[in-house]
C-alpha positions in Angstrom: 95.3 115.3 82.6 96.2 113.4 85.7 93.4 112.1 87.9 94.5 113.2 91.4 92.0 110.9 93.1 93.4 107.9 91.3 96.9 108.9 92.3 95.9 109.0 96.0 94.1 105.6 95.8 97.1 104.0 94.0 99.6 105.5 96.5 97.4 104.4 99.4 97.5 100.8 98.1 101.3 100.9 97.7 101.7 102.2 101.3 99.4 99.5 102.6 101.5 96.9 100.8 104.6 98.4 102.4 103.0 98.4 105.9 102.3 94.7 105.6 106.0 94.0 105.0 107.9 96.5 107.1 107.6 97.3 110.9 108.4 100.9 111.5 109.7 102.4 114.7 108.5 105.9 115.8 110.7 108.8 114.7 112.4 106.9 111.9 113.3 108.8 108.8 111.4 108.0 105.6 112.9 109.6 102.5 110.7 110.6 99.5 112.0 111.2 96.1 109.3 112.3 93.6 109.3 113.6 90.1 105.8 115.0 89.6 106.8 115.5 85.9 107.3 111.7 85.6 104.0 111.1 87.4 102.2 113.0 84.6 104.1 111.3 81.9 106.7 114.0 81.2 110.5 113.9 81.4 111.9 114.4 84.9 112.4 118.1 85.7 110.4 119.5 82.9 106.7 119.8 84.0 106.4 120.0 87.7 102.8 119.7 88.9 101.8 121.2 92.3 98.4 119.5 92.2 100.2 116.1 92.0 102.6 117.1 94.8 99.6 118.1 96.9 97.9 114.7 96.4 101.0 112.7 97.1 102.0 114.7 100.1 98.5 114.2 101.6 98.8 110.4 101.4 102.4 110.3 102.6 101.5 112.5 105.6 98.7 110.2 106.6 101.1 107.3 106.4 103.8 109.1 108.4 101.3 110.0 111.1 100.1 106.4 111.4 103.7 105.3 112.0 105.1 108.5 113.7 107.7 108.8 111.0 109.7 111.8 109.9 109.3 112.5 106.2 112.4 113.8 104.3 111.6 115.1 100.8 114.5 114.9 98.4 115.0 117.9 96.1 116.2 117.8 92.6 119.8 118.1 91.4 119.5 121.9 91.2 119.8 121.9 95.0 122.1 118.9 95.1 119.3 116.5 96.2 119.1 118.3 99.6 116.2 117.2 101.7 113.3 119.1 103.3 112.2 117.9 106.7 110.9 119.1 110.0 113.3 120.9 112.3 112.6 118.3 115.0 113.9 115.5 112.8 117.1 117.5 112.0 117.6 118.0 115.7 117.0 114.4 116.6 119.5 113.1 113.9 121.9 116.0 114.4 121.6 117.2 110.9 123.0 120.6 110.0 120.5 122.8 108.1 121.7 124.5 104.9 120.3 127.8 103.5 118.0 127.2 100.6 114.3 127.2 100.0 113.1 124.6 97.5 111.0 126.0 94.7 109.3 124.3 91.7 112.3 125.1 89.4 115.1 124.4 91.9 114.1 121.6 94.3 111.1 120.4 92.5 107.3 120.6 93.1 107.3 117.8 95.7 110.0 119.3 97.9 108.7 122.8 97.4 105.2 121.8 98.4 106.4 119.9 101.5 108.4 123.0 102.6 105.1 125.0 102.6 103.2 122.4 104.6 105.7 121.5 107.3 105.4 123.1 110.8 109.0 124.2 110.9 110.8 123.1 107.8 114.6 123.0 107.3 116.7 121.7 104.4 119.7 119.5 105.0 122.3 118.1 102.7 121.9 114.4 103.4 120.2 111.8 105.7 120.6 108.1 106.3 116.9 107.1 106.2 115.5 103.9 107.4 113.2 103.5 104.4 111.9 105.4 101.4 109.9 105.6 98.3 111.3 106.7 94.9 108.6 107.9 92.5 110.0 108.6 89.0 113.5 107.3 89.3 114.8 110.2 91.4 117.7 108.1 92.9 117.0 108.1 96.6 119.6 105.5 97.3 122.2 108.1 98.4 119.9 108.9 101.3 119.2 105.4 102.6 121.2 103.6 105.3 124.0 101.4 103.9 122.1 98.1 103.4 119.0 98.9 101.3 116.4 96.1 100.8 113.9 96.5 98.0 110.3 95.9 98.9 108.0 94.4 96.3 104.5 95.8 96.2 101.5 95.3 93.9 102.0 98.8 92.6 104.7 99.3 90.1 103.8 102.8 88.8 102.2 106.0 90.2 100.6 107.7 87.3 103.3 107.2 84.6 106.2 107.1 87.0 108.1 104.0 88.0 107.9 103.4 91.8 110.5 101.7 93.9 110.2 101.2 97.6 113.0 100.1 100.0 113.7 99.5 103.7 117.1 99.1 105.3 118.7 96.6 107.7 121.9 96.7 109.7 125.0 95.4 108.1 125.8 91.7 108.7 129.3 91.5 110.0 131.6 88.7 111.1 132.9 85.5 109.6 131.9 81.9 109.5 131.3 81.8 113.3 129.1 84.9 113.4 125.4 84.4 114.3 122.6 86.8 113.4 119.6 85.3 115.3 
């Protein structure tokens, strides 16, 4: 059985590590990919856990509020990795909503739980997020801006799931005469 309190403490530590290394701007997009199955030690997509989703969502929401970020929760491959986010974020980034409601068996526990907690949730096909967290190797890279930069934290796993955190930076363009500072 997964200790939900330990998950929240571990995630809080990871997010604190991230905050020490990345400066966020208000209203940036932060993508979350999470296999609750992997967190509890099962194969991705086989044992979704709503209690785990609840615990993770709670910590991520606190983090997002501190930095005034928009969270975008990536669904599973059964909804083509579409993302659940607030309508206000979709409007700000001119993202076209699609018609689907994520559920535990098609979208995954994390995305499904987020959908029930958001003020005015919508689902969109893709985003270009400024940063993100991948819990359980859900492959969030497709939803990050073009130049992803991995962030090393003291936390390598959440429960049994491998965790990867990334931010992004603008592309460096130009030749030998270009300057970046």
